[in-house]
C-alpha positions as CSV (number, residue, x, y, z in Angstrom):
1,X,19.2,2.2,-4.5
2,X,17.7,-1.2,-4.2
3,X,16.3,-2.4,-0.8
4,X,17.4,-5.0,1.4
5,X,16.1,-6.6,4.6
6,X,14.8,-4.6,7.6
7,X,16.3,-4.7,11.0
8,X,15.2,-3.5,14.3
9,X,17.4,-1.1,16.1
10,X,18.3,-2.1,19.6
11,X,19.4,1.3,20.9
12,X,19.6,5.0,19.6
13,X,22.3,5.3,16.8
14,X,23.8,8.1,14.9
15,X,23.2,7.9,11.2
16,X,26.1,9.7,9.5
17,X,25.7,11.7,6.1
18,X,29.0,10.2,4.9
19,X,31.2,7.1,5.3
20,X,33.3,7.5,8.6
21,X,36.2,6.1,6.7
22,X,36.1,8.8,4.1
23,X,35.0,11.8,6.1
24,X,36.6,12.2,9.6
25,X,34.4,14.8,10.5
26,X,31.5,12.3,10.8
27,X,28.7,14.7,9.7
28,X,25.4,13.7,11.4
29,X,22.4,13.1,9.3
30,X,20.1,12.3,12.1
31,X,19.8,10.2,15.2
32,X,17.5,7.1,15.0
33,X,15.8,5.7,18.0
34,X,14.3,2.2,18.3
35,X,10.8,3.7,18.2
36,X,11.5,5.4,15.0
37,X,11.0,1.9,13.5
38,X,13.3,-0.5,11.7
39,X,15.9,0.4,9.2
40,X,16.5,-1.2,5.8
41,X,19.9,-2.5,5.2
42,X,21.3,-1.2,1.8
43,X,24.9,-2.4,1.7
44,X,28.2,-2.2,3.5
45,X,31.4,-0.2,2.8
46,X,34.6,1.0,4.5
47,X,33.8,1.7,8.2
48,X,30.1,0.7,8.3
49,X,26.8,-0.2,6.9
50,X,24.5,1.9,4.7
51,X,20.7,2.0,5.8
52,X,17.6,3.7,5.1
53,X,14.9,4.7,7.5
54,X,11.2,4.7,7.0
55,X,11.3,8.3,6.3
56,X,13.8,7.6,3.4
57,X,16.8,9.1,5.0
58,X,20.0,7.1,3.9
59,X,23.1,7.1,5.9
60,X,26.0,5.1,7.4
61,X,26.0,3.2,10.7
62,X,29.6,3.2,11.9
63,X,30.8,-0.2,12.8
64,X,29.5,-3.5,11.8
65,X,28.7,-5.4,14.9
66,X,26.0,-4.8,17.4
67,X,24.5,-1.9,15.5
68,X,21.6,-3.7,14.0
69,X,19.1,-6.0,15.7
70,X,17.4,-8.9,14.3
71,X,15.8,-9.0,10.8
72,X,12.0,-8.0,11.1
73,X,9.2,-7.7,8.7
74,X,9.0,-4.6,6.5
75,X,7.1,-1.9,8.4
76,X,3.7,-0.4,7.2
77,X,3.3,3.4,7.1
78,X,0.0,4.3,9.0
79,X,-2.8,6.3,7.8
80,X,-3.6,9.6,9.5
81,X,-5.3,9.3,12.7
82,X,-5.9,12.9,13.6
83,X,-7.1,16.0,11.6
84,X,-7.0,18.7,14.2
85,X,-4.6,21.6,13.5
86,X,-5.1,22.9,17.0
87,X,-3.9,19.6,18.5
88,X,-0.6,20.1,16.5
89,X,-0.2,23.7,17.8
90,X,-0.8,22.5,21.3
91,X,1.8,19.7,21.1
92,X,4.4,22.0,19.7
93,X,4.3,24.6,22.6
94,X,5.8,22.3,25.3
95,X,8.9,22.2,23.2
96,X,9.6,25.8,23.6
97,X,13.0,26.3,25.3
98,X,14.4,22.9,24.1
99,X,18.0,23.3,22.9
100,X,18.8,23.4,19.2
101,X,21.1,20.8,17.8
102,X,21.7,20.0,14.2
103,X,20.7,16.3,13.6
104,X,19.2,16.1,16.9
105,X,15.6,14.6,17.6
106,X,15.0,14.9,21.3
107,X,14.2,17.3,24.0
108,X,17.9,17.3,24.8
109,X,18.6,18.9,21.3
110,X,16.5,19.1,18.2
111,X,16.6,20.8,14.8
112,X,14.0,22.5,12.9
113,X,12.9,19.8,10.6
114,X,13.1,17.0,13.3
115,X,10.7,19.2,15.4
116,X,8.2,19.2,12.6
117,X,8.6,15.4,11.9
118,X,8.2,14.4,15.4
119,X,5.1,16.6,16.0
120,X,3.4,15.6,12.7
121,X,3.9,11.9,13.3
122,X,2.9,12.0,17.1
123,X,-0.1,14.0,16.6
124,X,-1.4,13.1,13.2
125,X,0.1,9.7,12.7
126,X,1.7,11.0,9.4
127,X,5.4,10.3,8.8
128,X,6.9,13.2,6.9
129,X,10.5,13.4,5.5
130,X,13.3,14.1,8.0
131,X,14.7,17.2,6.2
132,X,13.0,20.5,5.5
133,X,13.9,20.7,1.9
134,X,12.0,17.2,1.4
135,X,9.2,18.3,3.8
136,X,8.5,21.4,1.5
137,X,8.0,19.0,-1.4
138,X,4.9,17.4,0.2
139,X,2.9,20.2,-1.4
140,X,5.0,23.4,-2.1
141,X,2.9,26.8,-1.9
142,X,4.3,30.2,-2.5
143,X,4.2,32.6,0.3
144,X,4.1,32.4,4.1
145,X,1.9,29.8,5.9
146,X,-0.2,31.5,8.7
147,X,-3.1,29.1,9.3
148,X,-2.8,26.8,12.3
149,X,-0.9,23.6,11.5
150,X,0.7,24.9,8.3
151,X,4.3,24.2,7.8
152,X,6.0,27.7,7.2
153,X,9.4,27.8,5.4
154,X,11.8,30.9,5.2
155,X,15.2,31.5,3.6
156,X,17.0,34.0,5.6
157,X,20.5,34.9,7.0
158,X,19.4,34.3,10.5
159,X,18.3,30.7,9.9
160,X,19.4,27.6,7.8
161,X,18.3,27.6,4.1
162,X,14.7,26.4,3.9
163,X,14.1,26.7,7.7
164,X,10.8,25.3,8.8
165,X,8.3,25.9,11.6
166,X,4.7,25.2,12.6
167,X,2.3,28.1,12.2
168,X,-0.3,28.7,14.9
169,X,-2.4,31.4,13.2
170,X,-0.6,34.3,14.6
171,X,2.8,32.9,15.5
172,X,5.3,30.2,14.4
173,X,7.0,27.6,16.6
174,X,10.5,26.6,15.3
175,X,13.8,25.4,16.4
176,X,16.0,28.4,15.9
177,X,19.5,27.9,14.6
178,X,20.5,31.5,15.5
179,X,19.0,31.4,19.0
180,X,19.9,27.8,19.7
181,X,16.6,26.7,21.0
182,X,12.8,26.3,20.1
183,X,11.0,29.6,20.1
184,X,7.6,30.9,19.3
185,X,7.8,34.2,17.2
186,X,5.1,36.3,15.8
187,X,4.7,35.5,12.0
188,X,6.2,39.0,11.1
189,X,9.2,38.2,13.4
190,X,9.6,34.7,11.7
191,X,9.6,36.3,8.3
192,X,12.0,39.3,9.3
193,X,14.7,39.5,6.7
194,X,13.5,36.6,4.6
195,X,14.4,36.4,1.0
196,X,11.8,33.8,0.4
197,X,8.9,32.4,2.1
198,X,6.8,29.2,1.2
199,X,4.3,26.8,3.0
200,X,2.8,23.5,3.1
201,X,-1.0,23.7,3.9
202,X,-2.1,21.7,7.0
203,X,-4.6,19.8,4.7
204,X,-1.9,18.7,2.4
205,X,-0.1,16.9,5.3
206,X,-3.3,14.7,5.8
207,X,-3.5,14.1,2.1
208,X,0.3,13.0,2.0
209,X,-0.4,10.7,4.9
210,X,-3.2,9.0,3.0
211,X,-1.1,8.7,-0.2
212,X,1.8,6.9,1.5
213,X,-0.2,4.8,3.9
214,X,0.5,1.1,3.5
215,X,4.0,1.5,2.0
216,X,7.0,0.2,4.1
217,X,8.8,3.7,3.6
218,X,8.3,7.1,1.9
219,X,10.6,6.0,-0.9
220,X,8.7,2.7,-1.5
221,X,5.6,4.9,-1.6
222,X,7.1,6.9,-4.5
223,X,8.1,10.0,-2.8
224,X,11.1,11.6,-4.4
225,X,13.7,12.8,-1.9
226,X,16.5,15.3,-2.5
227,X,14.9,17.8,-4.8
228,X,16.3,21.3,-4.8
229,X,14.4,23.6,-2.4
230,X,15.6,26.7,-4.4
231,X,14.0,25.5,-7.5
232,X,11.0,27.5,-8.8
233,X,7.5,26.2,-7.9
234,X,5.0,25.3,-10.5
């Protein structure tokens, strides 16, 4: 989908996964805050506007007036500014106990992939995709990730498909769907009942940040979103 002008956000907005005129359930793709950067206007349709965030997430903004701010220059993705996995672990632990909310991005409610995205950008300066299936595609590796700062993914009946958390070396911090809050589990507990486990090594997060730096968005940097997380690797 071709890009259009970029606009500032004047307040937090719900980005819907489908047109509000066509899906009355109004499924939430994510919540965007002004500090998440501008959005790129892609078009308009019944009930709203289609926009894309810096992380490549495409969705609908309900309504047409007062949702978008003024037109602004295209953003520039930053290069990594940190390289310490221990710092990522330290930043993750204060989130323990925060409520789980699908599509949420704040301490009032957050899901597993938003927790990863928030922490990686705030600590390392690297913007990663919003959704776990896309985060896995940064550098998918078979098996669980145990080293501090690794992104660890599991497929299990307890959690959502391609559930993600941040490994600490002996535990994993993650926003648990089944327990409705952010928790820290021993690696073995995180893996309990898993049909599949994969990971993205910490070093690959930094390499990804260097690859996309300077582009206005992950899509503009050439990163492909929406690949099947269940597809074989390699």
